ROGUKOL-7107 format. One record per residue: x, y, z of N, C-alpha, C, O in turn; residue number from 1. Coordinates in steps of 0.2 Angstrom, whole numbers, plus 5000, padded with zeros to 4 digits. Example, Ala and Ser with C-alpha at 12.3 -4.5 7.8 and 13.67 -1.06 7.14 Angstrom:
BEGIN
SITE   n_xx   n_yy   n_zz   ca_xx   ca_yy   ca_zz   c_xx   c_yy   c_zz   o_xx   o_yy   o_zz   resi
SITE   5066   4972   5039    5062    4978    5039   5066   4984   5039   5071   4983   5042      1
SITE   5064   4989   5035    5068    4995    5036   5064   5000   5039   5067   5006   5040      2
REM end
This chain:
BEGIN
SITE   n_xx   n_yy   n_zz   ca_xx   ca_yy   ca_zz   c_xx   c_yy   c_zz   o_xx   o_yy   o_zz   resi
SITE   5470   5367   5611    5464    5365    5609   5465   5363   5602   5468   5367   5598      1
SITE   5464   5358   5599    5463    5354    5592   5458   5358   5588   5452   5358   5591      2
SITE   5458   5361   5582    5456    5365    5579   5454   5359   5572   5457   5355   5570      3
SITE   5447   5360   5571    5445    5354    5565   5439   5358   5562   5437   5363   5564      4
SITE   5437   5354   5556    5431    5358    5551   5426   5357   5555   5425   5352   5558      5
SITE   5421   5362   5555    5415    5360    5557   5412   5353   5557   5413   5350   5552      6
SITE   5410   5349   5560    5407    5343    5562   5412   5337   5563   5411   5332   5565      7
SITE   5419   5340   5561    5424    5335    5563   5426   5334   5572   5427   5339   5575      8
SITE   5424   5329   5574    5427    5327    5581   5434   5329   5582   5439   5328   5577      9
SITE   5435   5331   5587    5444    5331    5589   5447   5325   5590   5453   5324   5587     10
SITE   5444   5320   5593    5447    5313    5591   5448   5310   5585   5454   5308   5584     11
SITE   5443   5310   5581    5444    5308    5573   5450   5312   5571   5455   5309   5569     12
SITE   5450   5318   5571    5456    5322    5570   5462   5320   5571   5465   5319   5566     13
SITE   5464   5318   5576    5469    5314    5578   5470   5307   5577   5476   5305   5576     14
SITE   5464   5304   5575    5466    5297    5571   5468   5299   5565   5473   5295   5563     15
SITE   5466   5303   5562    5466    5304    5554   5475   5307   5553   5478   5306   5548     16
SITE   5476   5310   5560    5484    5312    5559   5487   5306   5560   5492   5304   5556     17
SITE   5485   5301   5566    5489    5296    5565   5490   5290   5560   5495   5286   5560     18
SITE   5485   5289   5556    5483    5286    5552   5489   5290   5545   5493   5286   5541     19
SITE   5488   5295   5545    5492    5299    5540   5500   5298   5542   5504   5299   5538     20
SITE   5501   5298   5548    5509    5298    5551   5511   5291   5548   5516   5291   5545     21
SITE   5507   5284   5550    5507    5278    5548   5510   5277   5540   5515   5274   5538     22
SITE   5506   5279   5538    5505    5279    5531   5512   5282   5528   5514   5279   5523     23
SITE   5515   5288   5531    5520    5291    5528   5526   5285   5531   5529   5282   5527     24
SITE   5526   5284   5537    5531    5281    5540   5531   5273   5537   5536   5269   5537     25
SITE   5527   5271   5536    5526    5264    5530   5530   5264   5525   5535   5261   5523     26
SITE   5528   5271   5523    5531    5271    5515   5538   5272   5514   5542   5271   5509     27
SITE   5541   5275   5522    5547    5275    5522   5551   5269   5523   5556   5267   5519     28
SITE   5548   5265   5529    5550    5258    5531   5551   5254   5526   5557   5252   5526     29
SITE   5546   5253   5522    5547    5250    5516   5552   5250   5512   5553   5245   5509     30
SITE   5556   5257   5512    5562    5258    5508   5567   5257   5511   5572   5258   5508     31
SITE   5567   5256   5517    5572    5254    5521   5575   5258   5528   5579   5256   5531     32
SITE   5571   5264   5528    5572    5268    5534   5571   5265   5542   5566   5266   5544     33
SITE   5575   5262   5545    5574    5260    5550   5569   5264   5554   5564   5262   5556     34
SITE   5572   5270   5556    5570    5276    5561   5562   5276   5560   5559   5279   5564     35
SITE   5559   5274   5554    5553    5276    5551   5549   5269   5554   5543   5268   5556     36
SITE   5553   5264   5554    5549    5258    5557   5550   5259   5564   5546   5256   5568     37
SITE   5554   5261   5567    5554    5262    5573   5548   5265   5577   5546   5264   5583     38
SITE   5547   5271   5573    5541    5272    5577   5535   5270   5574   5530   5273   5577     39
SITE   5534   5267   5570    5527    5262    5570   5528   5257   5574   5523   5255   5577     40
SITE   5534   5254   5576    5535    5250    5581   5533   5253   5588   5528   5250   5591     41
SITE   5535   5258   5590    5532    5263    5596   5524   5263   5596   5522   5261   5601     42
SITE   5521   5265   5591    5515    5266    5589   5510   5260   5592   5506   5261   5597     43
SITE   5512   5256   5589    5509    5249    5588   5511   5243   5594   5508   5238   5595     44
SITE   5517   5243   5596    5518    5238    5599   5513   5235   5604   5512   5229   5605     45
SITE   5512   5240   5608    5507    5238    5616   5502   5235   5613   5500   5230   5615     46
SITE   5498   5238   5608    5491    5235    5606   5493   5227   5603   5490   5222   5605     47
SITE   5498   5227   5599    5499    5221    5598   5501   5216   5603   5499   5210   5603     48
SITE   5505   5218   5608    5506    5213    5613   5499   5212   5616   5498   5206   5618     49
SITE   5495   5216   5618    5489    5215    5620   5484   5209   5618   5480   5206   5621     50
SITE   5485   5210   5610    5481    5206    5606   5483   5199   5607   5479   5195   5609     51
SITE   5491   5198   5606    5495    5192    5607   5494   5189   5614   5492   5183   5614     52
SITE   5494   5193   5619    5493    5190    5625   5488   5187   5626   5487   5181   5628     53
SITE   5481   5191   5623    5474    5189    5625   5473   5182   5621   5470   5177   5624     54
SITE   5476   5182   5615    5474    5176    5610   5478   5170   5612   5476   5164   5613     55
SITE   5484   5172   5613    5488    5166    5615   5489   5164   5622   5487   5158   5623     56
SITE   5491   5168   5627    5489    5167    5633   5496   5163   5636   5497   5160   5641     57
SITE   5501   5165   5632    5508    5163    5635   5514   5164   5629   5513   5163   5623     58
SITE   5520   5166   5630    5526    5167    5627   5523   5175   5622   5524   5177   5617     59
SITE   5519   5177   5627    5516    5185    5623   5523   5189   5621   5523   5191   5616     60
SITE   5528   5189   5625    5535    5194    5622   5536   5192   5617   5535   5196   5612     61
SITE   5538   5185   5616    5541    5183    5610   5539   5183   5606   5542   5183   5601     62
SITE   5531   5181   5606    5528    5181    5600   5526   5189   5597   5525   5189   5591     63
SITE   5526   5193   5601    5525    5200    5599   5532   5202   5596   5531   5204   5590     64
SITE   5537   5201   5596    5544    5202    5594   5543   5200   5586   5545   5203   5581     65
SITE   5539   5193   5589    5539    5189    5581   5536   5193   5575   5538   5194   5569     66
SITE   5529   5194   5579    5525    5199    5573   5527   5205   5572   5526   5207   5566     67
SITE   5532   5209   5576    5536    5214    5573   5540   5214   5568   5540   5218   5563     68
SITE   5545   5208   5568    5550    5206    5565   5546   5205   5557   5548   5208   5552     69
SITE   5540   5200   5558    5536    5199    5553   5534   5205   5548   5535   5205   5542     70
SITE   5532   5209   5551    5528    5216    5550   5536   5220   5545   5536   5222   5539     71
SITE   5540   5220   5549    5547    5223    5545   5548   5219   5537   5550   5222   5532     72
SITE   5548   5212   5540    5549    5208    5533   5544   5210   5527   5546   5210   5521     73
SITE   5539   5210   5530    5534    5211    5524   5531   5217   5523   5525   5217   5520     74
SITE   5534   5221   5526    5531    5228    5524   5530   5230   5518   5525   5234   5516     75
SITE   5535   5228   5512    5534    5230    5507   5528   5227   5503   5525   5228   5498     76
SITE   5525   5222   5507    5517    5221    5505   5512   5224   5506   5507   5223   5503     77
SITE   5513   5229   5512    5508    5233    5513   5507   5239   5509   5511   5243   5508     78
SITE   5499   5238   5505    5499    5242    5499   5495   5249   5502   5495   5254   5499     79
SITE   5492   5249   5507    5490    5257    5511   5481   5254   5509   5478   5259   5509     80
SITE   5478   5250   5508    5469    5248    5506   5469   5249   5513   5464   5252   5514     81
SITE   5471   5248   5518    5469    5248    5524   5473   5252   5530   5479   5252   5528     82
SITE   5472   5254   5536    5475    5256    5540   5482   5252   5542   5481   5246   5542     83
SITE   5488   5255   5543    5493    5251    5545   5493   5246   5551   5496   5241   5552     84
SITE   5487   5249   5556    5487    5245    5562   5484   5239   5560   5485   5234   5562     85
SITE   5479   5240   5556    5474    5234    5553   5478   5228   5551   5477   5222   5552     86
SITE   5482   5231   5547    5487    5226    5542   5491   5223   5546   5492   5218   5544     87
SITE   5493   5227   5551    5498    5223    5557   5494   5220   5562   5496   5215   5565     88
SITE   5488   5220   5562    5485    5216    5566   5484   5210   5564   5483   5205   5567     89
SITE   5483   5210   5557    5483    5203    5553   5488   5199   5553   5487   5193   5554     90
SITE   5495   5202   5551    5501    5199    5552   5500   5197   5559   5501   5191   5559     91
SITE   5499   5200   5565    5498    5196    5573   5494   5190   5573   5496   5186   5576     92
SITE   5488   5190   5569    5483    5186    5570   5487   5179   5566   5486   5173   5569     93
SITE   5490   5180   5561    5492    5175    5557   5499   5173   5561   5500   5167   5561     94
SITE   5503   5177   5564    5509    5173    5568   5507   5169   5573   5510   5164   5575     95
SITE   5500   5171   5576    5497    5168    5583   5494   5162   5580   5497   5157   5583     96
SITE   5489   5161   5575    5487    5155    5573   5493   5150   5571   5491   5144   5572     97
SITE   5499   5152   5567    5504    5148    5565   5507   5147   5572   5510   5141   5571     98
SITE   5509   5148   5577    5511    5147    5584   5508   5142   5587   5511   5137   5590     99
SITE   5499   5143   5587    5496    5139    5590   5496   5132   5586   5497   5127   5590    100
SITE   5495   5132   5580    5498    5126    5576   5503   5121   5578   5502   5115   5579    101
SITE   5510   5126   5578    5516    5122    5579   5514   5120   5585   5514   5114   5585    102
SITE   5512   5123   5591    5512    5120    5597   5509   5114   5598   5510   5110   5601    103
SITE   5502   5115   5594    5498    5109    5594   5501   5102   5591   5499   5096   5593    104
SITE   5505   5103   5587    5509    5097    5584   5513   5095   5588   5513   5089   5589    105
SITE   5517   5098   5592    5522    5095    5596   5518   5093   5601   5519   5087   5602    106
SITE   5512   5095   5605    5509    5094    5611   5506   5085   5608   5506   5080   5611    107
SITE   5504   5085   5602    5501    5078    5599   5506   5073   5600   5505   5068   5603    108
SITE   5512   5075   5598    5519    5070    5598   5521   5069   5606   5522   5064   5608    109
SITE   5520   5074   5610    5525    5073    5617   5519   5073   5623   5521   5072   5629    110
SITE   5514   5074   5622    5507    5074    5627   5502   5069   5626   5501   5069   5620    111
SITE   5500   5064   5629    5495    5061    5628   5489   5064   5632   5488   5064   5638    112
SITE   5484   5066   5626    5479    5068    5630   5472   5063   5633   5470   5059   5629    113
SITE   5469   5065   5638    5464    5062    5640   5459   5060   5637   5457   5065   5634    114
SITE   5454   5055   5637    5450    5054    5632   5444   5057   5634   5441   5060   5630    115
SITE   5441   5058   5640    5437    5064    5643   5440   5070   5644   5445   5070   5646    116
SITE   5436   5076   5643    5440    5081    5645   5440   5081   5653   5436   5078   5656    117
SITE   5445   5086   5655    5445    5086    5663   5440   5090   5666   5438   5094   5662    118
SITE   5437   5090   5672    5433    5095    5673   5436   5099   5680   5438   5095   5685    119
SITE   5436   5105   5680    5439    5108    5685   5435   5108   5691   5429   5111   5692    120
SITE   5437   5106   5695    5433    5105    5703   5431   5112   5704   5434   5117   5702    121
SITE   5424   5112   5708    5421    5119    5708   5422   5121   5716   5422   5118   5721    122
SITE   5423   5127   5716    5425    5130    5723   5421   5135   5725   5420   5138   5720    123
SITE   5420   5138   5730    5417    5146    5731   5423   5147   5731   5428   5144   5732    124
SITE   5420   5154   5729    5426    5162    5730   5426   5163   5737   5422   5161   5740    125
SITE   5431   5166   5739    5430    5169    5746   5427   5176   5745   5429   5179   5741    126
SITE   5422   5178   5750    5420    5185    5749   5425   5190   5747   5431   5189   5750    127
SITE   5424   5195   5743    5428    5198    5742   5434   5197   5738   5439   5201   5737    128
SITE   5434   5190   5734    5439    5188    5729   5437   5194   5724   5432   5196   5722    129
SITE   5445   5195   5721    5444    5200    5715   5442   5195   5709   5443   5189   5710    130
SITE   5440   5198   5703    5440    5195    5698   5445   5196   5694   5447   5201   5692    131
SITE   5448   5189   5692    5454    5188    5687   5452   5188   5680   5451   5182   5679    132
SITE   5450   5192   5675    5448    5190    5669   5452   5187   5665   5450   5184   5660    133
SITE   5460   5188   5666    5465    5187    5661   5464   5179   5663   5465   5174   5658    134
SITE   5463   5177   5669    5464    5169    5672   5457   5167   5668   5456   5161   5665    135
SITE   5453   5170   5667    5446    5166    5665   5447   5166   5656   5445   5161   5653    136
SITE   5450   5171   5653    5449    5170    5647   5456   5166   5645   5456   5164   5639    137
SITE   5461   5164   5648    5466    5158    5646   5463   5151   5648   5466   5146   5646    138
SITE   5457   5151   5651    5451    5144    5653   5447   5144   5647   5443   5140   5647    139
SITE   5447   5146   5642    5443    5145    5636   5449   5142   5632   5455   5142   5632    140
SITE   5444   5139   5627    5446    5134    5622   5450   5141   5617   5449   5148   5617    141
SITE   5455   5137   5613    5459    5143    5608   5455   5145   5603   5456   5151   5601    142
SITE   5450   5142   5600    5446    5145    5596   5442   5150   5597   5442   5155   5594    143
SITE   5437   5148   5606    5434    5153    5607   5437   5160   5609   5434   5165   5608    144
SITE   5444   5159   5613    5447    5165    5616   5449   5168   5609   5448   5174   5609    145
SITE   5450   5165   5603    5453    5171    5598   5446   5175   5596   5446   5181   5595    146
SITE   5441   5171   5594    5435    5174    5593   5432   5179   5597   5429   5184   5595    147
SITE   5432   5178   5605    5430    5184    5608   5434   5188   5608   5431   5194   5608    148
SITE   5443   5188   5609    5446    5194    5609   5445   5199   5603   5444   5205   5603    149
SITE   5446   5194   5596    5444    5199    5592   5437   5203   5590   5436   5208   5586    150
SITE   5433   5200   5594    5425    5202    5592   5424   5208   5599   5422   5214   5598    151
SITE   5424   5204   5605    5423    5208    5609   5429   5214   5614   5427   5217   5619    152
SITE   5433   5213   5611    5440    5215    5614   5441   5221   5607   5438   5227   5607    153
SITE   5444   5219   5603    5445    5222    5597   5441   5225   5593   5443   5230   5590    154
SITE   5434   5223   5592    5429    5225    5589   5427   5224   5581   5424   5228   5578    155
SITE   5431   5218   5580    5431    5215    5573   5423   5212   5572   5420   5211   5577    156
SITE   5421   5212   5566    5412    5210    5566   5415   5203   5563   5420   5201   5561    157
SITE   5409   5200   5563    5411    5192    5562   5412   5189   5555   5415   5184   5553    158
SITE   5411   5192   5552    5413    5192    5544   5420   5193   5544   5423   5190   5540    159
SITE   5424   5198   5548    5430    5201    5548   5434   5195   5549   5438   5192   5546    160
SITE   5430   5192   5556    5435    5187    5559   5435   5180   5556   5440   5177   5556    161
SITE   5430   5177   5553    5428    5172    5548   5434   5172   5543   5438   5167   5542    162
SITE   5435   5180   5540    5441    5178    5535   5447   5179   5538   5451   5177   5534    163
SITE   5448   5182   5543    5456    5181    5547   5456   5175   5549   5462   5173   5547    164
SITE   5451   5170   5553    5454    5165    5555   5452   5158   5550   5453   5153   5552    165
SITE   5449   5159   5544    5447    5154    5539   5442   5150   5542   5443   5143   5541    166
SITE   5436   5153   5545    5430    5149    5547   5424   5153   5545   5425   5158   5541    167
SITE   5419   5151   5546    5412    5153    5544   5411   5159   5548   5414   5161   5552    168
SITE   5405   5161   5546    5404    5168    5551   5398   5164   5556   5398   5167   5562    169
SITE   5394   5159   5555    5391    5157    5558   5396   5153   5566   5394   5154   5572    170
SITE   5401   5150   5563    5405    5146    5567   5409   5153   5573   5410   5152   5579    171
SITE   5409   5159   5571    5412    5164    5574   5408   5166   5580   5409   5167   5586    172
SITE   5400   5166   5576    5396    5167    5581   5394   5164   5587   5392   5166   5592    173
SITE   5395   5156   5585    5394    5152    5590   5402   5151   5594   5401   5149   5600    174
SITE   5406   5151   5593    5412    5152    5597   5412   5159   5603   5414   5159   5609    175
SITE   5409   5164   5600    5407    5168    5605   5404   5167   5609   5406   5166   5614    176
SITE   5397   5165   5608    5392    5163    5612   5396   5159   5618   5397   5161   5624    177
SITE   5399   5153   5615    5402    5149    5621   5407   5152   5624   5407   5151   5630    178
SITE   5411   5156   5622    5416    5160    5625   5413   5164   5631   5415   5163   5637    179
SITE   5408   5168   5629    5403    5172    5634   5399   5168   5641   5398   5171   5646    180
SITE   5397   5162   5639    5393    5157    5642   5399   5155   5647   5398   5155   5653    181
SITE   5405   5154   5645    5411    5151    5648   5414   5156   5653   5415   5155   5659    182
SITE   5414   5163   5651    5418    5167    5655   5412   5169   5661   5414   5169   5667    183
SITE   5404   5169   5659    5400    5171    5663   5400   5166   5670   5398   5168   5675    184
SITE   5401   5160   5669    5401    5155    5674   5407   5154   5678   5407   5153   5684    185
SITE   5414   5156   5674    5420    5157    5679   5419   5163   5683   5421   5163   5690    186
SITE   5417   5169   5680    5416    5175    5684   5410   5174   5689   5410   5178   5694    187
SITE   5406   5170   5689    5401    5171    5694   5403   5166   5701   5400   5167   5706    188
REM end
């Protein structure tokens, strides 16, 4: 049993312990301790991979590794003003945005885009067909997918999302609304 001070929830005590462990390991890793970074890696790679997979939809394994390498390289810039996991998420969002921009530039040169958006033919799903949320998520536009994942999955506020993505909070809200409506249509 976890003993805590009166009024302190046991889960929060665990969260605090993990945050303290992250802070210690981040300091050690910034000074070159590879074992400390390995501990950080093991604690955060799963959530980073989930975030990358949901925001990007492709090449998640490679991009996750790129995020972790970038985290190792930029670790000396971590000042501890936020939780290490929050800082690493910001690194992940930046890597994903850079990757999307890279892919977009390549596609513009290699793929001719249709003048009118293509509509997916409607078809009735057979009774008992499972709902594939990941497929529905991949069907969203990149902007709507990023905002949906950051807001509804990861729990960020619109103001935080706006700062991360370099958009207005109102744009974040409209993208979230669009994403929810598109997901609702896909899942019905």
